[in-house]
C-alpha positions as CSV (number, residue, x, y, z in Angstrom):
1,M,93.7,59.9,87.9
2,S,90.4,60.3,86.8
3,G,88.7,63.8,86.9
4,G,86.9,64.6,90.2
5,S,88.9,62.0,92.0
6,L,91.8,62.0,94.5
7,D,95.0,60.7,94.1
8,M,96.5,58.8,97.1
9,S,99.7,57.0,95.4
10,K,101.9,59.1,97.7
11,A,99.3,58.6,100.9
12,G,102.0,56.5,102.8
13,N,104.7,59.0,102.8
14,A,106.0,60.1,105.9
15,I,106.1,63.8,106.2
16,W,107.6,66.6,108.7
17,L,104.7,69.3,109.5
18,V,106.8,72.4,110.2
19,K,106.0,75.9,111.8
20,V,108.6,78.7,110.4
21,P,108.7,82.5,111.6
22,K,107.1,84.4,108.9
23,Y,109.7,86.2,107.2
24,V,111.5,82.7,106.5
25,A,108.0,82.1,104.7
26,D,108.1,85.0,102.9
27,K,111.1,84.2,101.2
28,W,110.4,80.5,100.5
29,D,106.8,82.2,98.4
30,N,109.3,84.4,96.2
31,A,111.9,81.1,95.4
32,P,111.4,79.7,92.1
33,G,110.2,76.0,92.5
34,S,113.8,74.5,91.1
35,L,115.9,76.4,94.0
36,D,117.0,75.1,96.6
37,V,116.0,76.9,100.1
38,G,118.0,75.2,102.8
39,K,118.9,71.6,104.2
40,I,117.7,69.8,107.5
41,K,120.7,68.5,109.6
42,V,120.1,65.6,111.9
43,T,122.5,65.1,114.8
44,N,121.7,61.7,116.4
45,T,123.8,61.2,119.8
46,P,123.5,58.1,122.0
47,G,121.1,58.7,125.1
48,K,119.4,61.7,124.0
49,R,116.8,63.1,121.8
50,P,118.3,63.9,118.2
51,D,119.2,67.4,117.5
52,I,117.8,69.1,114.2
53,S,118.9,72.3,112.7
54,L,117.5,73.7,109.3
55,H,120.1,75.7,107.3
56,L,119.0,77.7,104.7
57,S,120.7,78.6,101.2
58,E,122.9,81.6,100.0
59,A,120.7,82.2,97.2
60,V,117.3,82.1,99.3
61,L,119.0,84.7,101.9
62,C,119.6,86.9,98.5
63,L,116.1,86.4,97.3
64,E,114.2,89.7,97.8
65,G,111.0,90.3,99.8
66,E,107.9,92.2,98.9
67,K,107.9,94.0,102.6
68,N,111.0,93.4,104.2
69,N,114.5,93.0,102.5
70,E,116.1,92.9,105.9
71,P,119.0,90.5,106.7
72,I,117.3,87.3,108.6
73,P,119.5,84.3,110.4
74,K,120.5,81.6,108.0
75,S,120.3,79.2,111.0
76,F,117.8,77.7,113.0
77,K,117.2,75.1,115.7
78,L,113.8,72.7,114.9
79,D,112.3,71.8,118.3
80,V,109.3,68.9,118.2
81,S,106.5,70.1,119.5
82,H,103.4,67.9,121.0
83,F,101.9,65.7,118.5
84,S,98.9,64.1,119.3
85,S,96.9,61.0,118.1
86,Q,95.3,62.5,115.6
87,T,95.8,61.8,112.2
88,M,96.9,64.5,109.7
89,V,97.7,64.7,106.3
90,A,99.0,66.9,103.4
91,L,96.9,67.9,100.6
92,S,97.9,69.6,97.1
93,E,95.8,71.1,94.6
94,H,97.0,71.6,90.7
95,R,94.9,73.6,88.7
96,M,93.8,72.7,85.5
97,P,94.2,74.8,82.6
98,Y,90.9,76.0,80.4
99,N,91.1,74.2,77.2
100,P,88.9,75.7,74.7
101,D,88.9,72.5,72.2
102,A,87.6,70.6,75.3
103,V,83.7,68.7,75.2
104,V,84.7,68.5,78.9
105,Q,86.7,70.3,81.0
106,E,89.3,68.6,83.6
107,T,88.4,69.0,86.8
108,D,91.1,70.4,89.3
109,R,93.1,67.6,90.6
110,L,93.8,66.7,94.5
111,A,96.2,64.8,95.9
112,I,97.6,63.6,99.4
113,L,101.4,64.5,99.7
114,G,101.3,62.1,102.7
115,K,100.6,61.7,106.4
116,I,102.1,64.2,109.2
117,S,104.4,61.8,111.2
118,Q,105.9,64.8,113.2
119,K,105.5,68.1,114.3
120,L,108.3,71.0,114.5
121,E,108.7,74.6,115.4
122,C,111.4,76.4,113.8
123,R,113.5,78.7,116.6
124,P,116.3,81.1,115.1
125,I,119.7,80.7,116.5
126,G,120.3,83.9,118.7
127,D,123.3,85.5,116.8
128,Q,124.0,89.0,116.0
129,V,121.5,89.2,112.5
130,Y,118.6,87.8,114.6
131,M,119.5,90.7,117.1
132,D,119.3,93.0,114.7
133,L,116.1,91.9,113.2
134,K,114.4,91.7,116.4
135,K,115.7,95.6,117.1
136,Q,114.4,96.3,114.1
137,A,110.8,94.8,114.4
138,I,110.9,96.5,117.8
139,R,111.4,100.1,116.4
140,K,108.8,99.7,114.0
141,A,106.4,98.2,116.7
142,H,106.6,101.9,118.6
143,I,106.0,104.1,115.8
144,P,102.7,105.8,116.0
145,T,100.6,105.1,113.3
146,R,98.9,108.4,113.8
147,Q,101.5,111.6,113.6
148,V,100.9,115.3,113.4
149,Q,102.3,116.9,110.5
150,K,102.8,120.8,110.1
151,L,100.7,122.4,107.3
152,D,102.1,125.6,105.2
153,K,98.8,126.0,103.8
154,V,95.0,125.7,104.6
155,V,93.9,122.1,103.1
156,Q,90.6,122.2,101.6
157,N,89.9,118.8,101.0
158,F,89.2,117.9,104.5
159,K,87.2,120.6,105.7
160,P,84.4,119.5,108.0
161,I,80.9,120.3,106.9
162,S,78.4,122.4,108.8
163,D,75.4,120.5,108.8
164,H,74.3,117.1,107.5
165,K,71.7,116.6,104.9
166,H,69.5,115.1,106.7
167,N,69.8,117.2,110.2
168,I,69.5,120.5,107.5
169,E,66.2,118.4,106.1
170,Y,64.7,118.1,109.4
171,N,65.4,121.2,110.7
172,E,63.7,122.8,107.8
173,K,60.8,120.4,108.1
174,K,60.2,120.8,112.0
175,K,60.2,124.8,111.2
176,S,57.3,124.3,108.6
177,E,55.2,121.9,110.5
178,G,55.4,124.5,113.9
179,K,54.6,123.7,117.6
180,K,51.2,122.3,117.6
181,A,48.8,124.6,118.8
182,R,46.5,123.6,121.8
183,D,43.1,124.2,120.8
184,D,39.9,125.2,123.5
185,K,39.6,122.2,125.5
186,D,35.7,121.6,124.4
187,A,36.5,121.4,121.1
188,V,39.2,118.9,121.6
189,M,36.8,117.4,123.7
190,A,33.6,117.1,120.9
191,M,36.8,115.7,118.4
192,L,37.1,112.7,120.8
193,F,33.9,111.8,120.8
194,K,33.2,112.1,117.0
195,A,36.2,109.8,116.9
196,F,35.0,107.4,119.2
197,E,31.7,107.1,117.6
198,K,33.9,105.4,115.1
199,H,35.5,103.2,117.1
200,Q,35.3,102.3,120.5
201,Y,39.3,102.1,121.2
202,Y,42.1,104.1,120.3
203,N,46.0,104.3,120.9
204,I,47.7,107.6,121.9
205,K,49.3,107.9,118.2
206,D,46.1,107.7,116.5
207,L,44.4,110.3,118.7
208,V,47.2,112.6,118.4
209,T,47.0,112.4,114.3
210,L,43.0,113.0,114.4
211,T,43.4,115.9,117.1
212,K,46.7,117.7,116.0
213,Q,47.3,118.1,119.7
214,P,50.2,118.2,121.6
215,V,50.7,114.5,123.4
216,V,50.8,116.1,127.1
217,Y,47.7,118.5,126.5
218,L,45.7,115.3,125.0
219,K,46.4,112.9,128.0
220,E,45.3,115.5,130.3
221,I,41.8,116.0,128.5
222,L,42.1,111.8,128.3
223,K,42.1,111.3,131.7
224,E,39.0,113.1,132.1
225,V,36.5,111.3,129.5
226,C,38.5,108.1,129.1
227,N,39.9,105.0,130.7
228,Y,43.3,103.3,129.6
229,N,43.3,99.3,129.4
230,L,46.3,97.7,131.1
231,K,45.0,94.4,129.9
232,H,44.7,92.3,126.9
233,P,43.3,92.2,124.3
234,H,42.9,96.3,124.0
235,K,46.2,97.3,126.0
236,N,47.7,100.4,125.6
237,M,44.0,101.4,124.0
238,W,41.8,104.4,125.0
239,E,38.0,104.2,125.3
240,L,35.8,106.3,126.6
241,K,34.2,106.0,129.7
242,P,31.1,104.6,130.5
243,E,29.5,108.1,131.2
244,Y,30.1,109.5,127.9
245,R,29.6,106.8,125.8
246,H,26.0,107.1,125.2
247,Y,26.3,111.3,125.7
248,K,24.0,111.4,122.2
249,E,21.2,110.1,123.7
250,Q,20.8,112.2,126.9
251,E,21.3,115.3,125.2
252,D,18.5,113.8,123.4
253,T,16.5,113.5,126.2
254,E,16.8,116.7,127.9
255,T,16.2,118.2,124.7
256,N,12.8,116.7,124.7
């Protein structure tokens, strides 16, 4: 097979897809490749479906798992599950080792092991070993993940902090700036008229920055001398009322 191609020499093989319990899969994962992990027995009875069973080998039962070393059942019944007309195959991947002397590295090899012809589900026979295994699983499921522990001395590692850094910085900044003091109404109006000489429209945020007045107080004055636009293109913007837009010309006329 050339590098990067798919080996289909075994594509015509008929293979079974069997769903096994996790504790069986853990045993098989720890088994060496040359170890006999079990045998499947098929009993044919005329007029009935074949009786299929799985029997694990003693060598597999003696293997120690990474998480659970409890005894597991030896014999299982294989029930044929619903299998649709869709085509399924089993693939294997063989990772090629790195060769420092090779000019071109050989790619990983993919191969089709066969076509799924039967789907089966592995169900344990309800013997004493299986019942003990289920009891142990129920006990573990009822163990609370958090438990109360009595301490003989104060543990400083988990002492909560009184406040967080960003909260302290925010509070210090707030204290340094202080509350915005209300200026005289005439002085605020003068600042507003001066601002509107430069631009016809302002939003409330910019006016607060220019006048340094509290928002509520500033809006009270704006309602007297300005109109608030509710339509585009100047939606949510303030502009002077018509009678205040040329106040300088009016003052000059009165002076003359």
